All heavy atoms as TSV, in Angstrom:
chain	resi	resn	atom	element	x	y	z
A	1	MET	N	N	4.087	6.162	-31.928
A	1	MET	CA	C	4.573	4.844	-31.551
A	1	MET	C	C	5.590	4.324	-32.577
A	1	MET	O	O	6.360	3.459	-32.239
A	1	MET	CB	C	3.420	3.855	-31.443
A	1	MET	CG	C	2.505	4.055	-30.247
A	1	MET	SD	S	3.196	3.624	-28.657
A	1	MET	CE	C	3.505	1.898	-28.829
A	2	GLU	N	N	5.558	4.878	-33.786
A	2	GLU	CA	C	6.438	4.358	-34.827
A	2	GLU	C	C	7.912	4.602	-34.548
A	2	GLU	O	O	8.760	3.879	-35.042
A	2	GLU	CB	C	6.056	4.913	-36.200
A	2	GLU	CG	C	6.182	6.416	-36.339
A	2	GLU	CD	C	4.952	7.183	-35.890
A	2	GLU	OE1	O	3.898	6.587	-35.629
A	2	GLU	OE2	O	5.061	8.404	-35.779
A	3	ASN	N	N	8.236	5.593	-33.707
A	3	ASN	CA	C	9.633	5.882	-33.394
A	3	ASN	C	C	10.117	5.217	-32.108
A	3	ASN	O	O	11.248	5.442	-31.702
A	3	ASN	CB	C	9.844	7.396	-33.296
A	3	ASN	CG	C	9.631	8.080	-34.624
A	3	ASN	OD1	O	9.882	7.510	-35.677
A	3	ASN	ND2	N	9.157	9.299	-34.578
A	4	LEU	N	N	9.258	4.426	-31.503
A	4	LEU	CA	C	9.615	3.755	-30.253
A	4	LEU	C	C	10.136	2.347	-30.537
A	4	LEU	O	O	9.799	1.747	-31.560
A	4	LEU	CB	C	8.393	3.670	-29.342
A	4	LEU	CG	C	7.840	4.993	-28.844
A	4	LEU	CD1	C	6.584	4.762	-28.021
A	4	LEU	CD2	C	8.867	5.752	-28.037
A	5	PRO	N	N	10.940	1.816	-29.621
A	5	PRO	CA	C	11.413	0.436	-29.795
A	5	PRO	C	C	10.247	-0.538	-29.910
A	5	PRO	O	O	9.227	-0.385	-29.242
A	5	PRO	CB	C	12.204	0.165	-28.506
A	5	PRO	CG	C	12.555	1.514	-27.969
A	5	PRO	CD	C	11.448	2.430	-28.404
A	6	LYS	N	N	10.391	-1.528	-30.776
A	6	LYS	CA	C	9.334	-2.526	-30.999
A	6	LYS	C	C	9.399	-3.670	-29.993
A	6	LYS	O	O	8.387	-4.243	-29.639
A	6	LYS	CB	C	9.409	-3.087	-32.417
A	6	LYS	CG	C	9.324	-2.022	-33.504
A	6	LYS	CD	C	8.044	-1.233	-33.425
A	6	LYS	CE	C	7.997	-0.185	-34.526
A	6	LYS	NZ	N	7.391	1.043	-34.119
A	7	ASP	N	N	10.585	-3.988	-29.537
A	7	ASP	CA	C	10.763	-5.061	-28.554
A	7	ASP	C	C	10.187	-4.595	-27.218
A	7	ASP	O	O	10.569	-3.532	-26.711
A	7	ASP	CB	C	12.246	-5.391	-28.404
A	7	ASP	CG	C	12.492	-6.495	-27.418
A	7	ASP	OD1	O	12.508	-6.213	-26.196
A	7	ASP	OD2	O	12.659	-7.650	-27.852
A	8	PRO	N	N	9.263	-5.364	-26.625
A	8	PRO	CA	C	8.612	-4.917	-25.385
A	8	PRO	C	C	9.560	-4.678	-24.216
A	8	PRO	O	O	9.348	-3.752	-23.433
A	8	PRO	CB	C	7.617	-6.022	-25.059
A	8	PRO	CG	C	7.686	-7.017	-26.141
A	8	PRO	CD	C	8.744	-6.617	-27.099
A	9	MET	N	N	10.608	-5.462	-24.094
A	9	MET	CA	C	11.549	-5.271	-22.983
A	9	MET	C	C	12.360	-3.984	-23.170
A	9	MET	O	O	12.616	-3.268	-22.200
A	9	MET	CB	C	12.485	-6.476	-22.851
A	9	MET	CG	C	11.773	-7.753	-22.451
A	9	MET	SD	S	10.802	-7.604	-20.933
A	9	MET	CE	C	12.085	-7.427	-19.720
A	10	ILE	N	N	12.748	-3.711	-24.385
A	10	ILE	CA	C	13.489	-2.478	-24.661
A	10	ILE	C	C	12.559	-1.274	-24.502
A	10	ILE	O	O	12.959	-0.247	-23.944
A	10	ILE	CB	C	14.130	-2.526	-26.057
A	10	ILE	CG1	C	15.187	-3.637	-26.085
A	10	ILE	CG2	C	14.750	-1.181	-26.434
A	10	ILE	CD1	C	15.772	-3.919	-27.442
A	11	LEU	N	N	11.315	-1.407	-24.964
A	11	LEU	CA	C	10.334	-0.342	-24.799
A	11	LEU	C	C	10.101	-0.054	-23.320
A	11	LEU	O	O	10.069	1.106	-22.902
A	11	LEU	CB	C	9.021	-0.722	-25.488
A	11	LEU	CG	C	7.875	0.277	-25.375
A	11	LEU	CD1	C	8.254	1.626	-25.980
A	11	LEU	CD2	C	6.619	-0.285	-26.035
A	12	LEU	N	N	9.953	-1.093	-22.528
A	12	LEU	CA	C	9.768	-0.948	-21.083
A	12	LEU	C	C	10.928	-0.162	-20.473
A	12	LEU	O	O	10.721	0.805	-19.742
A	12	LEU	CB	C	9.663	-2.323	-20.425
A	12	LEU	CG	C	9.640	-2.336	-18.900
A	12	LEU	CD1	C	8.308	-1.825	-18.376
A	12	LEU	CD2	C	9.928	-3.728	-18.382
A	13	SER	N	N	12.134	-0.571	-20.791
A	13	SER	CA	C	13.317	0.092	-20.257
A	13	SER	C	C	13.393	1.547	-20.710
A	13	SER	O	O	13.680	2.450	-19.915
A	13	SER	CB	C	14.570	-0.671	-20.697
A	13	SER	OG	O	15.723	-0.019	-20.240
A	14	TYR	N	N	13.119	1.781	-21.977
A	14	TYR	CA	C	13.177	3.135	-22.543
A	14	TYR	C	C	12.171	4.061	-21.860
A	14	TYR	O	O	12.527	5.157	-21.408
A	14	TYR	CB	C	12.917	3.052	-24.050
A	14	TYR	CG	C	12.857	4.379	-24.751
A	14	TYR	CD1	C	14.011	5.137	-24.939
A	14	TYR	CD2	C	11.658	4.881	-25.224
A	14	TYR	CE1	C	13.956	6.364	-25.591
A	14	TYR	CE2	C	11.596	6.101	-25.876
A	14	TYR	CZ	C	12.751	6.838	-26.054
A	14	TYR	OH	O	12.685	8.055	-26.695
A	15	ILE	N	N	10.927	3.617	-21.762
A	15	ILE	CA	C	9.878	4.451	-21.161
A	15	ILE	C	C	10.150	4.687	-19.680
A	15	ILE	O	O	10.036	5.816	-19.191
A	15	ILE	CB	C	8.485	3.817	-21.377
A	15	ILE	CG1	C	8.121	3.795	-22.868
A	15	ILE	CG2	C	7.417	4.544	-20.554
A	15	ILE	CD1	C	7.991	5.166	-23.511
A	16	ASN	N	N	10.524	3.639	-18.952
A	16	ASN	CA	C	10.800	3.818	-17.524
A	16	ASN	C	C	11.994	4.739	-17.287
A	16	ASN	O	O	11.999	5.516	-16.328
A	16	ASN	CB	C	11.006	2.470	-16.839
A	16	ASN	CG	C	9.700	1.797	-16.504
A	16	ASN	OD1	O	8.645	2.419	-16.473
A	16	ASN	ND2	N	9.746	0.501	-16.267
A	17	THR	N	N	12.992	4.686	-18.150
A	17	THR	CA	C	14.140	5.583	-18.023
A	17	THR	C	C	13.712	7.025	-18.252
A	17	THR	O	O	14.104	7.926	-17.504
A	17	THR	CB	C	15.257	5.188	-19.005
A	17	THR	OG1	O	15.702	3.864	-18.691
A	17	THR	CG2	C	16.438	6.148	-18.920
A	18	LEU	N	N	12.899	7.254	-19.284
A	18	LEU	CA	C	12.395	8.609	-19.543
A	18	LEU	C	C	11.576	9.108	-18.353
A	18	LEU	O	O	11.732	10.262	-17.927
A	18	LEU	CB	C	11.537	8.638	-20.805
A	18	LEU	CG	C	12.269	8.519	-22.132
A	18	LEU	CD1	C	11.273	8.420	-23.285
A	18	LEU	CD2	C	13.206	9.703	-22.343
A	19	LEU	N	N	10.713	8.258	-17.822
A	19	LEU	CA	C	9.891	8.651	-16.673
A	19	LEU	C	C	10.759	8.987	-15.464
A	19	LEU	O	O	10.535	9.988	-14.781
A	19	LEU	CB	C	8.905	7.535	-16.317
A	19	LEU	CG	C	7.706	7.395	-17.236
A	19	LEU	CD1	C	6.991	6.072	-16.979
A	19	LEU	CD2	C	6.751	8.567	-17.074
A	20	ARG	N	N	11.749	8.180	-15.230
A	20	ARG	CA	C	12.623	8.395	-14.064
A	20	ARG	C	C	13.452	9.673	-14.211
A	20	ARG	O	O	13.582	10.453	-13.266
A	20	ARG	CB	C	13.558	7.195	-13.889
A	20	ARG	CG	C	14.474	7.317	-12.673
A	20	ARG	CD	C	15.567	6.266	-12.658
A	20	ARG	NE	N	16.500	6.539	-13.739
A	20	ARG	CZ	C	17.042	5.598	-14.514
A	20	ARG	NH1	N	16.756	4.322	-14.341
A	20	ARG	NH2	N	17.882	5.931	-15.473
A	21	ASP	N	N	13.997	9.890	-15.404
A	21	ASP	CA	C	14.969	10.966	-15.581
A	21	ASP	C	C	14.400	12.308	-16.040
A	21	ASP	O	O	15.015	13.345	-15.773
A	21	ASP	CB	C	16.040	10.546	-16.590
A	21	ASP	CG	C	16.884	9.379	-16.099
A	21	ASP	OD1	O	16.839	9.051	-14.895
A	21	ASP	OD2	O	17.585	8.780	-16.938
A	22	ASN	N	N	13.249	12.288	-16.735
A	22	ASN	CA	C	12.841	13.519	-17.417
A	22	ASN	C	C	11.400	13.979	-17.190
A	22	ASN	O	O	11.085	15.113	-17.542
A	22	ASN	CB	C	13.044	13.369	-18.928
A	22	ASN	CG	C	14.478	13.054	-19.286
A	22	ASN	OD1	O	15.393	13.684	-18.797
A	22	ASN	ND2	N	14.678	12.068	-20.130
A	23	TYR	N	N	10.539	13.133	-16.684
A	23	TYR	CA	C	9.119	13.480	-16.638
A	23	TYR	C	C	8.517	13.216	-15.264
A	23	TYR	O	O	8.909	12.284	-14.576
A	23	TYR	CB	C	8.343	12.704	-17.703
A	23	TYR	CG	C	8.773	13.062	-19.098
A	23	TYR	CD1	C	9.689	12.278	-19.785
A	23	TYR	CD2	C	8.296	14.214	-19.718
A	23	TYR	CE1	C	10.122	12.621	-21.058
A	23	TYR	CE2	C	8.709	14.565	-20.990
A	23	TYR	CZ	C	9.629	13.762	-21.658
A	23	TYR	OH	O	10.045	14.112	-22.914
A	24	ASP	N	N	7.521	14.039	-14.923
A	24	ASP	CA	C	6.819	13.877	-13.652
A	24	ASP	C	C	5.631	12.936	-13.743
A	24	ASP	O	O	5.101	12.514	-12.726
A	24	ASP	CB	C	6.346	15.235	-13.133
A	24	ASP	CG	C	7.518	16.125	-12.730
A	24	ASP	OD1	O	8.524	15.596	-12.229
A	24	ASP	OD2	O	7.416	17.348	-12.928
A	25	SER	N	N	5.195	12.632	-14.990
A	25	SER	CA	C	4.045	11.748	-15.151
A	25	SER	C	C	4.057	11.115	-16.534
A	25	SER	O	O	4.720	11.603	-17.457
A	25	SER	CB	C	2.742	12.525	-14.966
A	25	SER	OG	O	2.561	13.425	-16.053
A	26	LEU	N	N	3.299	10.046	-16.668
A	26	LEU	CA	C	3.148	9.394	-17.966
A	26	LEU	C	C	2.440	10.331	-18.936
A	26	LEU	O	O	2.786	10.387	-20.116
A	26	LEU	CB	C	2.373	8.081	-17.812
A	26	LEU	CG	C	2.172	7.271	-19.090
A	26	LEU	CD1	C	3.507	6.898	-19.731
A	26	LEU	CD2	C	1.355	6.023	-18.799
A	27	GLU	N	N	1.486	11.096	-18.445
A	27	GLU	CA	C	0.768	12.052	-19.298
A	27	GLU	C	C	1.723	13.076	-19.893
A	27	GLU	O	O	1.648	13.394	-21.080
A	27	GLU	CB	C	-0.332	12.769	-18.502
A	27	GLU	CG	C	-1.460	11.885	-18.060
A	27	GLU	CD	C	-1.157	11.075	-16.793
A	27	GLU	OE1	O	-0.172	11.394	-16.070
A	27	GLU	OE2	O	-1.877	10.118	-16.532
A	28	GLU	N	N	2.625	13.588	-19.066
A	28	GLU	CA	C	3.596	14.579	-19.531
A	28	GLU	C	C	4.518	13.979	-20.593
A	28	GLU	O	O	4.787	14.609	-21.620
A	28	GLU	CB	C	4.414	15.090	-18.343
A	28	GLU	CG	C	5.391	16.186	-18.690
A	28	GLU	CD	C	6.235	16.633	-17.504
A	28	GLU	OE1	O	5.837	16.410	-16.350
A	28	GLU	OE2	O	7.305	17.206	-17.754
A	29	LEU	N	N	4.990	12.770	-20.360
A	29	LEU	CA	C	5.855	12.087	-21.331
A	29	LEU	C	C	5.129	11.908	-22.661
A	29	LEU	O	O	5.661	12.242	-23.724
A	29	LEU	CB	C	6.299	10.729	-20.779
A	29	LEU	CG	C	7.228	9.904	-21.651
A	29	LEU	CD1	C	8.106	9.026	-20.787
A	29	LEU	CD2	C	6.508	9.054	-22.660
A	30	CYS	N	N	3.922	11.392	-22.613
A	30	CYS	CA	C	3.158	11.126	-23.832
A	30	CYS	C	C	2.878	12.408	-24.600
A	30	CYS	O	O	3.005	12.445	-25.827
A	30	CYS	CB	C	1.863	10.398	-23.509
A	30	CYS	SG	S	2.123	8.695	-22.982
A	31	GLU	N	N	2.519	13.457	-23.893
A	31	GLU	CA	C	2.239	14.736	-24.541
A	31	GLU	C	C	3.493	15.286	-25.212
A	31	GLU	O	O	3.462	15.723	-26.361
A	31	GLU	CB	C	1.703	15.734	-23.528
A	31	GLU	CG	C	1.331	17.067	-24.136
A	31	GLU	CD	C	0.742	18.023	-23.121
A	31	GLU	OE1	O	-0.106	17.603	-22.322
A	31	GLU	OE2	O	1.159	19.201	-23.134
A	32	ASP	N	N	4.613	15.255	-24.499
A	32	ASP	CA	C	5.855	15.803	-25.028
A	32	ASP	C	C	6.371	15.015	-26.238
A	32	ASP	O	O	6.871	15.598	-27.194
A	32	ASP	CB	C	6.919	15.818	-23.923
A	32	ASP	CG	C	8.206	16.484	-24.366
A	32	ASP	OD1	O	8.139	17.632	-24.863
A	32	ASP	OD2	O	9.271	15.869	-24.226
A	33	LYS	N	N	6.241	13.697	-26.187
A	33	LYS	CA	C	6.758	12.837	-27.255
A	33	LYS	C	C	5.739	12.575	-28.361
A	33	LYS	O	O	6.061	11.935	-29.358
A	33	LYS	CB	C	7.227	11.489	-26.684
A	33	LYS	CG	C	8.386	11.587	-25.724
A	33	LYS	CD	C	9.647	11.945	-26.446
A	33	LYS	CE	C	10.846	11.924	-25.512
A	33	LYS	NZ	N	12.058	12.358	-26.193
A	34	GLY	N	N	4.502	13.056	-28.189
A	34	GLY	CA	C	3.475	12.834	-29.193
A	34	GLY	C	C	3.039	11.378	-29.283
A	34	GLY	O	O	2.758	10.860	-30.360
A	35	ILE	N	N	2.980	10.722	-28.133
A	35	ILE	CA	C	2.603	9.314	-28.046
A	35	ILE	C	C	1.185	9.214	-27.505
A	35	ILE	O	O	0.843	9.896	-26.536
A	35	ILE	CB	C	3.556	8.558	-27.088
A	35	ILE	CG1	C	5.005	8.664	-27.551
A	35	ILE	CG2	C	3.145	7.103	-26.930
A	35	ILE	CD1	C	6.013	8.200	-26.508
A	36	ALA	N	N	0.377	8.370	-28.108
A	36	ALA	CA	C	-0.963	8.115	-27.576
A	36	ALA	C	C	-0.804	7.206	-26.356
A	36	ALA	O	O	-0.323	6.081	-26.477
A	36	ALA	CB	C	-1.842	7.471	-28.624
A	37	ARG	N	N	-1.188	7.711	-25.205
A	37	ARG	CA	C	-1.015	6.949	-23.962
A	37	ARG	C	C	-1.692	5.577	-24.050
A	37	ARG	O	O	-1.132	4.580	-23.612
A	37	ARG	CB	C	-1.578	7.735	-22.782
A	37	ARG	CG	C	-1.452	6.962	-21.482
A	37	ARG	CD	C	-2.015	7.693	-20.305
A	37	ARG	NE	N	-2.003	6.806	-19.149
A	37	ARG	CZ	C	-1.951	7.217	-17.910
A	37	ARG	NH1	N	-1.915	8.496	-17.648
A	37	ARG	NH2	N	-1.946	6.352	-16.924
A	38	GLU	N	N	-2.881	5.541	-24.619
A	38	GLU	CA	C	-3.623	4.280	-24.723
A	38	GLU	C	C	-2.845	3.248	-25.532
A	38	GLU	O	O	-2.806	2.070	-25.173
A	38	GLU	CB	C	-4.997	4.514	-25.355
A	38	GLU	CG	C	-5.905	5.442	-24.566
A	38	GLU	CD	C	-5.580	6.922	-24.755
A	38	GLU	OE1	O	-5.005	7.305	-25.803
A	38	GLU	OE2	O	-5.895	7.699	-23.841
A	39	GLU	N	N	-2.227	3.686	-26.612
A	39	GLU	CA	C	-1.443	2.771	-27.453
A	39	GLU	C	C	-0.218	2.258	-26.708
A	39	GLU	O	O	0.128	1.088	-26.807
A	39	GLU	CB	C	-1.016	3.455	-28.743
A	39	GLU	CG	C	-2.136	3.689	-29.716
A	39	GLU	CD	C	-1.647	4.316	-31.005
A	39	GLU	OE1	O	-0.553	3.940	-31.480
A	39	GLU	OE2	O	-2.354	5.182	-31.529
A	40	LEU	N	N	0.441	3.150	-25.989
A	40	LEU	CA	C	1.625	2.766	-25.220
A	40	LEU	C	C	1.252	1.764	-24.140
A	40	LEU	O	O	1.897	0.717	-23.998
A	40	LEU	CB	C	2.272	3.999	-24.597
A	40	LEU	CG	C	3.481	3.748	-23.707
A	40	LEU	CD1	C	4.604	3.073	-24.484
A	40	LEU	CD2	C	3.957	5.053	-23.095
A	41	GLU	N	N	0.193	2.064	-23.397
A	41	GLU	CA	C	-0.231	1.149	-22.338
A	41	GLU	C	C	-0.672	-0.192	-22.915
A	41	GLU	O	O	-0.400	-1.240	-22.326
A	41	GLU	CB	C	-1.346	1.769	-21.510
A	41	GLU	CG	C	-0.831	2.870	-20.608
A	41	GLU	CD	C	-1.864	3.376	-19.637
A	41	GLU	OE1	O	-2.802	4.070	-20.081
A	41	GLU	OE2	O	-1.720	3.071	-18.432
A	42	LYS	N	N	-1.331	-0.172	-24.064
A	42	LYS	CA	C	-1.760	-1.414	-24.703
A	42	LYS	C	C	-0.554	-2.251	-25.122
A	42	LYS	O	O	-0.514	-3.461	-24.875
A	42	LYS	CB	C	-2.638	-1.107	-25.908
A	42	LYS	CG	C	-3.159	-2.350	-26.605
A	42	LYS	CD	C	-4.036	-1.998	-27.784
A	42	LYS	CE	C	-4.482	-3.263	-28.509
A	42	LYS	NZ	N	-5.277	-2.938	-29.699
A	43	ALA	N	N	0.428	-1.607	-25.740
A	43	ALA	CA	C	1.623	-2.329	-26.189
A	43	ALA	C	C	2.342	-2.982	-25.009
A	43	ALA	O	O	2.768	-4.135	-25.095
A	43	ALA	CB	C	2.560	-1.381	-26.928
A	44	LEU	N	N	2.454	-2.259	-23.912
A	44	LEU	CA	C	3.153	-2.821	-22.755
A	44	LEU	C	C	2.284	-3.821	-21.996
A	44	LEU	O	O	2.804	-4.789	-21.440
A	44	LEU	CB	C	3.649	-1.701	-21.849
A	44	LEU	CG	C	4.844	-0.928	-22.434
A	44	LEU	CD1	C	5.136	0.323	-21.629
A	44	LEU	CD2	C	6.072	-1.813	-22.507
A	45	SER	N	N	0.982	-3.627	-21.978
A	45	SER	CA	C	0.116	-4.592	-21.297
A	45	SER	C	C	0.089	-5.930	-22.028
A	45	SER	O	O	-0.036	-6.974	-21.393
A	45	SER	CB	C	-1.295	-4.043	-21.115
A	45	SER	OG	O	-1.990	-4.008	-22.334
A	46	GLN	N	N	0.219	-5.903	-23.333
A	46	GLN	CA	C	0.273	-7.156	-24.105
A	46	GLN	C	C	1.508	-7.968	-23.749
A	46	GLN	O	O	1.527	-9.180	-23.929
A	46	GLN	CB	C	0.227	-6.859	-25.604
A	46	GLN	CG	C	-1.126	-6.384	-26.066
A	46	GLN	CD	C	-1.149	-5.967	-27.525
A	46	GLN	OE1	O	-0.122	-5.708	-28.138
A	46	GLN	NE2	N	-2.347	-5.898	-28.088
A	47	ALA	N	N	2.528	-7.296	-23.233
A	47	ALA	CA	C	3.745	-7.987	-22.796
A	47	ALA	C	C	3.698	-8.291	-21.303
A	47	ALA	O	O	4.664	-8.798	-20.738
A	47	ALA	CB	C	4.966	-7.138	-23.124
A	48	GLY	N	N	2.573	-7.949	-20.645
A	48	GLY	CA	C	2.405	-8.290	-19.236
A	48	GLY	C	C	2.758	-7.179	-18.262
A	48	GLY	O	O	2.864	-7.422	-17.062
A	49	PHE	N	N	2.941	-5.964	-18.749
A	49	PHE	CA	C	3.316	-4.853	-17.881
A	49	PHE	C	C	2.134	-3.912	-17.689
A	49	PHE	O	O	1.314	-3.745	-18.574
A	49	PHE	CB	C	4.495	-4.076	-18.477
A	49	PHE	CG	C	5.700	-4.928	-18.722
A	49	PHE	CD1	C	6.088	-5.229	-20.019
A	49	PHE	CD2	C	6.436	-5.438	-17.673
A	49	PHE	CE1	C	7.195	-6.027	-20.256
A	49	PHE	CE2	C	7.545	-6.232	-17.894
A	49	PHE	CZ	C	7.931	-6.527	-19.195
A	50	GLU	N	N	2.088	-3.283	-16.525
A	50	GLU	CA	C	1.063	-2.277	-16.270
A	50	GLU	C	C	1.714	-1.071	-15.627
A	50	GLU	O	O	2.768	-1.156	-15.001
A	50	GLU	CB	C	-0.053	-2.816	-15.391
A	50	GLU	CG	C	0.371	-3.220	-14.004
A	50	GLU	CD	C	-0.776	-3.783	-13.188
A	50	GLU	OE1	O	-1.537	-4.606	-13.707
A	50	GLU	OE2	O	-0.893	-3.385	-12.018
A	51	TYR	N	N	1.060	0.079	-15.786
A	51	TYR	CA	C	1.593	1.325	-15.242
A	51	TYR	C	C	1.175	1.488	-13.792
A	51	TYR	O	O	0.023	1.292	-13.433
A	51	TYR	CB	C	1.091	2.514	-16.061
A	51	TYR	CG	C	1.668	3.823	-15.604
A	51	TYR	CD1	C	3.028	4.072	-15.708
A	51	TYR	CD2	C	0.864	4.819	-15.070
A	51	TYR	CE1	C	3.571	5.267	-15.292
A	51	TYR	CE2	C	1.390	6.027	-14.651
A	51	TYR	CZ	C	2.753	6.242	-14.767
A	51	TYR	OH	O	3.291	7.429	-14.360
A	52	ASN	N	N	2.115	1.863	-12.958
A	52	ASN	CA	C	1.862	2.154	-11.557
A	52	ASN	C	C	2.130	3.638	-11.353
A	52	ASN	O	O	3.297	4.066	-11.335
A	52	ASN	CB	C	2.775	1.306	-10.668
A	52	ASN	CG	C	2.508	1.529	-9.206
A	52	ASN	OD1	O	2.500	2.661	-8.728
A	52	ASN	ND2	N	2.317	0.441	-8.482
A	53	ALA	N	N	1.076	4.436	-11.233
A	53	ALA	CA	C	1.206	5.881	-11.117
A	53	ALA	C	C	1.929	6.283	-9.819
A	53	ALA	O	O	2.681	7.255	-9.813
A	53	ALA	CB	C	-0.152	6.544	-11.189
A	54	ALA	N	N	1.710	5.546	-8.752
A	54	ALA	CA	C	2.343	5.868	-7.479
A	54	ALA	C	C	3.856	5.744	-7.564
A	54	ALA	O	O	4.599	6.537	-6.969
A	54	ALA	CB	C	1.805	4.983	-6.368
A	55	GLN	N	N	4.319	4.751	-8.312
A	55	GLN	CA	C	5.766	4.548	-8.461
A	55	GLN	C	C	6.304	5.178	-9.744
A	55	GLN	O	O	7.517	5.156	-9.978
A	55	GLN	CB	C	6.101	3.072	-8.422
A	55	GLN	CG	C	5.832	2.472	-7.082
A	55	GLN	CD	C	6.356	1.055	-6.954
A	55	GLN	OE1	O	7.025	0.534	-7.846
A	55	GLN	NE2	N	6.074	0.427	-5.850
A	56	LYS	N	N	5.396	5.687	-10.566
A	56	LYS	CA	C	5.754	6.367	-11.810
A	56	LYS	C	C	6.610	5.477	-12.714
A	56	LYS	O	O	7.659	5.872	-13.222
A	56	LYS	CB	C	6.464	7.684	-11.506
A	56	LYS	CG	C	6.444	8.679	-12.640
A	56	LYS	CD	C	7.080	9.991	-12.289
A	56	LYS	CE	C	8.584	9.877	-12.347
A	56	LYS	NZ	N	9.299	11.123	-12.195
A	57	LYS	N	N	6.118	4.225	-12.907
A	57	LYS	CA	C	6.827	3.318	-13.798
A	57	LYS	C	C	5.920	2.168	-14.213
A	57	LYS	O	O	4.894	1.885	-13.577
A	57	LYS	CB	C	8.079	2.764	-13.141
A	57	LYS	CG	C	7.815	1.807	-11.984
A	57	LYS	CD	C	9.120	1.288	-11.427
A	57	LYS	CE	C	8.887	0.285	-10.313
A	57	LYS	NZ	N	10.143	-0.277	-9.831
A	58	PHE	N	N	6.311	1.521	-15.302
A	58	PHE	CA	C	5.662	0.286	-15.718
A	58	PHE	C	C	6.385	-0.863	-15.043
A	58	PHE	O	O	7.597	-0.840	-14.869
A	58	PHE	CB	C	5.748	0.120	-17.250
A	58	PHE	CG	C	4.768	0.968	-17.994
A	58	PHE	CD1	C	5.092	2.244	-18.395
A	58	PHE	CD2	C	3.513	0.477	-18.311
A	58	PHE	CE1	C	4.185	3.026	-19.092
A	58	PHE	CE2	C	2.585	1.239	-19.012
A	58	PHE	CZ	C	2.933	2.531	-19.396
A	59	TRP	N	N	5.623	-1.900	-14.709
A	59	TRP	CA	C	6.218	-3.101	-14.122
A	59	TRP	C	C	5.356	-4.275	-14.349
A	59	TRP	O	O	4.272	-4.227	-14.813
A	59	TRP	CB	C	6.547	-2.912	-12.670
A	59	TRP	CG	C	5.399	-2.541	-11.781
A	59	TRP	CD1	C	4.295	-1.799	-12.114
A	59	TRP	CD2	C	5.224	-2.875	-10.422
A	59	TRP	NE1	N	3.487	-1.648	-11.038
A	59	TRP	CE2	C	4.022	-2.307	-9.976
A	59	TRP	CE3	C	5.975	-3.608	-9.524
A	59	TRP	CZ2	C	3.558	-2.447	-8.687
A	59	TRP	CZ3	C	5.508	-3.721	-8.237
A	59	TRP	CH2	C	4.312	-3.149	-7.828
């Protein structure tokens, strides 16, 4: 998480762009980038966002 943007809106945009362009799932993204999924979801949920697996994005 230390190499990810700290601003929640920028983090949201960054993660959703990676999901859209490069990964088939949040699990794949987290594994490849060495990110703890729970930490990522917590950081974005604190800003009011949740992951939608069907749409493969946070919103």
